[in-house]
N, C-alpha and C positions, 0 to 999 in steps of 0.2 A: 792621104798619104800611106805609105807602108808603115805600119806600126809594129812595136815590139811589145810582146806580152809582158804583162807585170812580172810573171814568175818564169821569164825565159830562161833562167839559169837552171831551173830544175824540171821544167815542162818538157816532155817529149823525149827525143833520142838524146842521151847525154854523150855526145860526140863532139870532138873539138872542132872538126871540119864543118860539121853541120851548124854548130852555135857560131862559127866565124861566118859563115854564109849568112845567117838570119842578121847578125850584128852589122855586117857590111851593108847589106841591103838597106837595113834602117838608117844607118848614118848617112848613106848616099841620099835617101829620100829627105832626111832632116836638112842636109846641106842644099838640096834642091829647093826647100822651103825657104830657107835663108837667103837664097839667091833671088828669091821672088819678094824679098823683105817680108816675109810672114813668119812671125816670131812665135806665136802661140797657136796651138797648145804645144808644139814640139819643143821649145825651149823648157818649160816646166817639166815634161816627160824626162828630158835628158838630165835634168837635175836630180829627178827621182831615182832614175836607173843609176846614175853615178854614186849617189848617197848610198844606195843599196849595195853596190859592189865594194865600196869602202868598209861598211859596216859588216859585210861578210868576211872581208879580208881581215879585218883588224879584230873583230870579236866572234866571228863565226856565228852570226845571229842575224835575223831580220829585225828591223825597227818599224813598228807601224806609223809612227810619225813621219816617216819618209815617204809613205804612199800617198797618191792623190786622194781626194774625197771620195772618188767613185768606188773603191773599194771598201767595203764593210768591214767591220770588226770580226765578224763571223767568217767571211771569207779569208781574211788575214790569218785568223786561227787556224783554219784548215791548211793554209799555205805553210804556216809555221810547223804544223805537225808533220807535213811532208819533209820539210827541211831538216828537221832534227833527226829523222830516220836517215837521211843522206848523211849527215855530219858523222853519224856513228860508222859508216862505212869509209875506211881509210882511202881505199883504192878510188871510190867515186869522189871523195873530196879532192884528191889529188887532180883529177880531171877538172873539177870546178876551179880550183885555184889556177890552173894553167889557162882556163877560159878568162879568168879575172885579169891575170897577168897580162894577157893579149889585149883584152878590152878597155882597161883602165886609161892607158894613153890615148886611145882612140876617143873615148869619151871626153878626156880633158882638152883635146884638140877641137872637137865639135863644140863644146861648152864655151871655149874662148872665142869661136867665130859667132856663137849666138850672143856671148856678152858684148862683143864688139858691135853688132848690128843694134843691141839694146841701147848701148851708149850713143850710138849715131842718131837713134830716133829721139831719144831723150834730150840731146844737145839741140835738136830742131824744134823742140816745143817751147813755146812761149805762153807763159800763164799770168793772167791778170784778173784782178777783180773788177766787177761790173757794178758801177754805182757805188753806193755807201754799204760798207761791209759790216754787219752787225756783230755784236760780241760772240754770238753763238754761231761756229762756222761748221759744225758736223753735219748739218742737213741744209740741202738747198738745191741750186740748180747748176748744172754743168752745160756750158756751150762748147761743142767741139767742131773744129774746122780743120781742113787740111788744103792748102795753097798748092796750086791755083784752083779757084773755085768759089762760089758763092753760097753754097749749101752749108747750113749750120744744123749739126744734130743736137737736139735738145734732150737733156736727161735730167731727172731728179737724182740726187746722191744721198746717201746716209753713210755716215762714217761710224762703225762701231768699235769699242775699246774691249780688248780681252787681256786679262791678266793671270799670270801663275806667280809662282814663289819667286822667281828671278827676272821675269821681263814683262813689259807691257807690248801687246800688239794691237795693231790698228787694221782693220778690214774695211772695205768700202763696197757698198751695193748701189748699183745703178738701174734705172728703168727709163727706157727710151720713151720719150714723149710723142715727139714729132721731128720732121725733117722740115726746116724753114728755108726757103731761097731769100736771101736777103738781097736788098738793093741799097742805094745811097741813102734813101730815107729811113730804112729800117736798121738802126743802129743796135748794138748789143744792149745799151740802155733802154732803148724803146721795146725791144723784145723783151727784156725783164719786166717793164712796166705792164705789157700785155698779159704775162703770166701771172702777176700778182692780180690783175683784175679777174682773170679766169679761173684762178685757183685759189680760193679763200683760205684753204688750210695752211698756206705758207704767206702769211701776210707780210713778213718782212724777212725774205729768205736771202741767204748768203748765196751770192751768184759769181761764178767764175768762168772765164773763157779761156780755152785751151787751143791754140792755133799751132798747127804744124806747118813749118816753112818748106817743106818737101812733101810731095805727094807720097802716100803710103797706104796700105791696105787698112780699112777701119777695124774690122773684127779681129784680125790676127796680129796687128801691130799698134796702131794708134790709140784705140780705146783702152786695151789692158794697161799700156804705159802711161797713158794720160791720167788714169785712175791712181796708178801708183804715185805719179808725179803729184797729183792734186793732195793725196794723203800727206806727202812730205811738206808741200806748201802749206797747208792747213795747220800741221803740227807745228811748223816753225811759227805761224802767226799766234798760235796759243801759248808759245813758249815765253 
């Protein structure tokens, strides 16, 4: 899809009409993705751009934590130097603020549409444990399905915990193992038993099935939301 550069506010021609053209083309492409029920990566990009706009508007600075992982600290520092020079130019800063005033409500509208799609997908996910669940839930198997259909996507998952002074964060990594076409005789329990026999490194794995009640794109919507939903589910189990 048509993407918006990370440093679109400061990159290239600093002209209101030009920036407006870039922004509207990007937002139209984002809405087209939402219309096809494709939530990622566009939704996370929208959040990043919106946060940057608010930071610039409120603090006149860029914040590294708002940027996606694909930008390195070194690249960010170069961008920060460029921005510091621009901030010192009152006329240029006036143009940037004009662009921000125009862009902010448009980003807000697009984010609301993305949030609505996210909530729709999440509401139609059903999570259930497969077999006996061990005490340790942070590693195991994820069975992912979208109805109608008989294909099950099998993943290993690993939940990691990051802490700072104020908060605790949980992230999840998944690795796709196989796509299984299930029949009446191959239940989730039977599939788990097969995996235990084949993969000795997880002798007593936590296993969860996530089933989507409506069809949706696997990579762009189902998998990323299923992963977030599983983290919440496992966190609740551990509470």
